[in-house]
C-alpha positions as CSV (number, residue, x, y, z in Angstrom):
1,M,144.1,-4.3,156.2
2,S,144.7,-5.7,152.7
3,K,142.8,-4.2,149.8
4,P,139.8,-6.3,148.7
5,L,140.1,-8.3,145.5
6,S,138.5,-6.9,142.4
7,W,135.6,-8.7,140.6
8,K,138.1,-9.6,137.9
9,Q,140.5,-11.2,140.4
10,A,137.6,-12.9,142.3
11,L,136.1,-14.3,139.1
12,S,139.4,-15.7,138.0
13,N,139.1,-18.1,141.0
14,K,137.2,-21.3,140.1
15,S,135.8,-21.8,143.6
16,F,134.4,-18.3,143.7
17,R,132.7,-18.8,140.3
18,I,131.2,-22.1,141.4
19,H,129.9,-20.5,144.6
20,L,128.4,-17.5,142.7
21,I,126.7,-19.7,140.1
22,A,125.4,-22.2,142.7
23,A,124.1,-19.3,144.8
24,G,122.2,-17.9,141.8
25,F,120.7,-21.3,141.0
26,V,119.6,-22.0,144.6
27,G,118.2,-18.5,144.9
28,I,116.0,-19.1,141.8
29,L,114.8,-22.4,143.2
30,I,113.8,-20.8,146.5
31,I,111.9,-18.0,144.7
32,L,110.0,-20.6,142.7
33,F,109.3,-22.9,145.7
34,L,108.1,-20.3,148.2
35,P,104.7,-19.6,146.7
36,Y,104.0,-23.4,146.7
37,F,105.3,-23.7,150.2
38,F,103.1,-20.9,151.5
39,N,100.0,-21.9,149.7
40,E,100.0,-25.7,149.6
41,I,102.1,-26.6,152.7
42,L,102.0,-23.8,155.3
43,L,98.5,-22.3,154.8
44,P,96.5,-25.4,155.5
45,K,98.8,-26.5,158.4
46,P,97.3,-25.6,161.8
47,G,99.4,-23.2,163.9
48,L,99.7,-21.9,167.4
49,L,98.1,-18.6,168.4
50,L,100.4,-17.0,171.0
51,N,99.4,-14.6,173.8
52,D,102.0,-11.9,173.3
53,F,102.1,-9.4,176.2
54,I,104.1,-6.8,174.1
55,L,101.6,-6.8,171.3
56,S,98.8,-6.3,173.7
57,L,100.4,-2.9,174.7
58,L,100.5,-1.7,171.1
59,E,97.4,-0.5,169.1
60,P,98.0,-1.8,165.6
61,K,99.0,0.8,163.0
62,D,100.1,0.4,159.4
63,W,103.8,1.3,159.0
64,S,104.4,-0.6,155.7
65,W,105.8,2.3,153.8
66,V,108.2,3.3,156.5
67,I,109.3,-0.3,157.1
68,F,110.0,-1.0,153.4
69,G,111.5,2.5,152.9
70,L,114.1,1.7,155.6
71,I,114.7,-1.8,154.3
72,Y,115.3,-0.7,150.7
73,F,117.3,2.3,151.6
74,T,119.6,0.3,153.9
75,L,119.9,-2.4,151.2
76,L,120.9,0.1,148.6
77,L,123.3,1.8,151.0
78,T,125.0,-1.5,151.7
79,I,125.3,-2.4,148.0
80,Y,126.6,1.0,147.1
81,F,129.4,0.9,149.6
82,N,130.3,-2.8,149.2
83,Y,129.7,-3.6,145.5
84,S,133.5,-3.4,144.9
85,K,134.0,-6.2,147.4
86,P,133.1,-9.4,145.6
87,H,133.7,-11.7,148.5
88,A,131.6,-9.6,150.8
89,I,128.8,-9.6,148.2
90,L,129.0,-13.4,147.8
91,L,129.0,-13.8,151.6
92,G,125.9,-11.7,151.8
93,I,124.1,-13.6,149.1
94,E,124.9,-17.0,150.5
95,S,124.0,-15.9,154.0
96,Y,120.7,-14.6,152.7
97,I,120.0,-17.9,151.0
98,G,120.9,-19.7,154.2
99,I,118.5,-17.6,156.2
100,N,115.7,-18.4,153.7
101,L,116.4,-22.1,153.8
102,V,116.4,-22.1,157.6
103,R,113.2,-20.1,157.7
104,I,111.5,-22.7,155.5
105,V,112.4,-25.3,158.2
106,T,111.4,-23.1,161.1
107,L,108.1,-22.0,159.5
108,Y,107.1,-25.6,159.0
109,F,108.1,-26.9,162.4
110,V,107.2,-23.8,164.4
111,T,104.0,-22.9,162.6
112,L,102.1,-19.9,164.1
113,E,98.8,-18.4,163.4
114,P,98.8,-14.6,162.6
115,P,98.7,-12.3,165.7
116,Q,95.4,-10.8,166.7
117,G,94.9,-7.4,165.1
118,I,97.5,-8.0,162.4
119,I,97.7,-5.4,159.6
120,P,99.2,-7.1,156.6
121,L,102.7,-5.9,155.7
122,I,102.5,-4.8,152.0
123,D,105.7,-4.5,150.1
124,P,105.0,-1.6,147.6
125,L,107.4,-3.1,145.0
126,I,107.5,-6.9,145.5
127,T,104.0,-8.0,146.6
128,K,102.2,-7.3,143.3
129,A,105.1,-8.2,141.0
130,A,106.1,-11.5,142.6
131,Y,103.0,-12.7,144.4
132,G,100.1,-11.1,142.6
133,N,99.0,-9.1,145.6
134,V,98.8,-12.2,147.8
135,V,99.9,-11.6,151.4
136,Y,101.2,-14.5,153.4
137,L,100.1,-13.9,157.0
138,K,101.7,-17.1,158.5
139,D,105.2,-16.1,157.4
140,L,106.1,-15.7,161.0
141,F,108.9,-17.5,162.8
142,F,111.4,-16.0,162.4
143,S,111.2,-12.5,160.9
144,G,112.8,-12.4,157.5
145,H,112.8,-8.6,157.4
146,V,114.7,-8.2,160.7
147,S,117.1,-11.0,159.9
148,T,117.9,-9.4,156.5
149,L,118.6,-6.0,158.0
150,F,120.8,-7.6,160.7
151,L,122.7,-9.5,158.0
152,L,123.4,-6.1,156.3
153,F,124.7,-4.9,159.7
154,L,127.0,-7.9,159.9
155,I,128.3,-7.4,156.3
156,E,129.0,-3.7,156.7
157,E,132.5,-2.8,158.1
158,N,132.2,1.0,158.4
159,K,131.4,1.9,162.0
160,L,129.0,4.8,161.3
161,R,127.1,2.8,158.7
162,K,126.9,-0.1,161.1
163,I,125.4,2.1,163.7
164,F,122.8,3.3,161.2
165,I,121.9,-0.2,160.0
166,L,121.6,-1.5,163.5
167,S,119.4,1.4,164.4
168,A,117.3,0.7,161.3
169,S,117.0,-3.0,162.3
170,I,115.8,-2.1,165.8
171,L,113.3,0.5,164.4
172,V,111.9,-1.9,161.8
173,G,111.6,-4.6,164.4
174,F,109.6,-2.3,166.7
175,L,107.4,-1.0,163.8
176,I,106.7,-4.6,162.7
177,L,105.5,-5.4,166.3
178,W,103.4,-2.2,166.3
179,Q,101.8,-3.3,163.1
180,H,101.2,-6.8,164.7
181,V,102.8,-8.4,161.7
182,H,105.0,-10.7,163.9
183,Y,105.1,-11.9,167.5
184,T,107.8,-10.6,169.7
185,I,109.7,-14.0,169.6
186,D,109.8,-13.8,165.8
187,V,111.6,-10.4,165.9
188,L,113.9,-11.2,168.8
189,S,115.1,-14.5,167.4
190,A,115.8,-13.1,163.9
191,P,119.2,-11.5,164.7
192,L,120.2,-14.8,166.5
193,F,119.5,-16.9,163.4
194,A,121.1,-14.4,161.1
195,G,124.2,-14.2,163.2
196,I,124.6,-18.0,163.4
197,I,124.1,-18.5,159.7
198,Y,126.4,-15.6,158.8
199,S,129.1,-16.9,161.1
200,I,129.0,-20.5,159.7
201,I,129.2,-19.3,156.1
202,R,131.9,-16.8,156.8
203,K,134.0,-19.5,158.4
204,F,133.4,-21.7,155.4
205,H,134.6,-18.8,153.1
206,S,137.7,-18.3,155.2
207,A,138.6,-21.9,154.9
208,Y,137.8,-22.5,151.2
209,L,137.7,-19.2,149.4
210,I,140.1,-16.3,149.0
211,K,139.7,-13.9,151.8
212,R,138.0,-10.6,151.0
């Protein structure tokens, strides 16, 4: 297996620089657009209330700190072991942007009402800083948290770390259901969407960018 290119080598490639700048620009646009999307478009839009058999078996319990603890730890772990791989980092960033763009579409066309008994999932770091303590309960199909963790699983190459990240993804998915934050279909479909988006962008990278 060839040694990954350094950041200096990657940045010397014009195509890589363009992708990195474009990813940053699109990422900022998404961050600015999401509050408007949730408040002005998604919130007043009627949604479906699903009868979820799995949720009916689970008494709601707040697992927010455990969920975000696992998410942030896994994210930092992935960055720490992959920061020296610029093409892997760019692939992850563009895949994450792709996931968010697709989620905007699915949230609009598959609008769901919050599950019965939902306990809002509160991010101890982001909710207050980015959204002023506003919690969006109709942010449902498909799960952004599970798809993000599964994306980290796909990016990671080390087998032991992949096992850990996959285990964290499964556990977070289960805890999210236990908290009634999502329907079962939201959680189960998340890895599928993440895998498809990652595969498309990776093929594009292989065709048009220097291999990592």
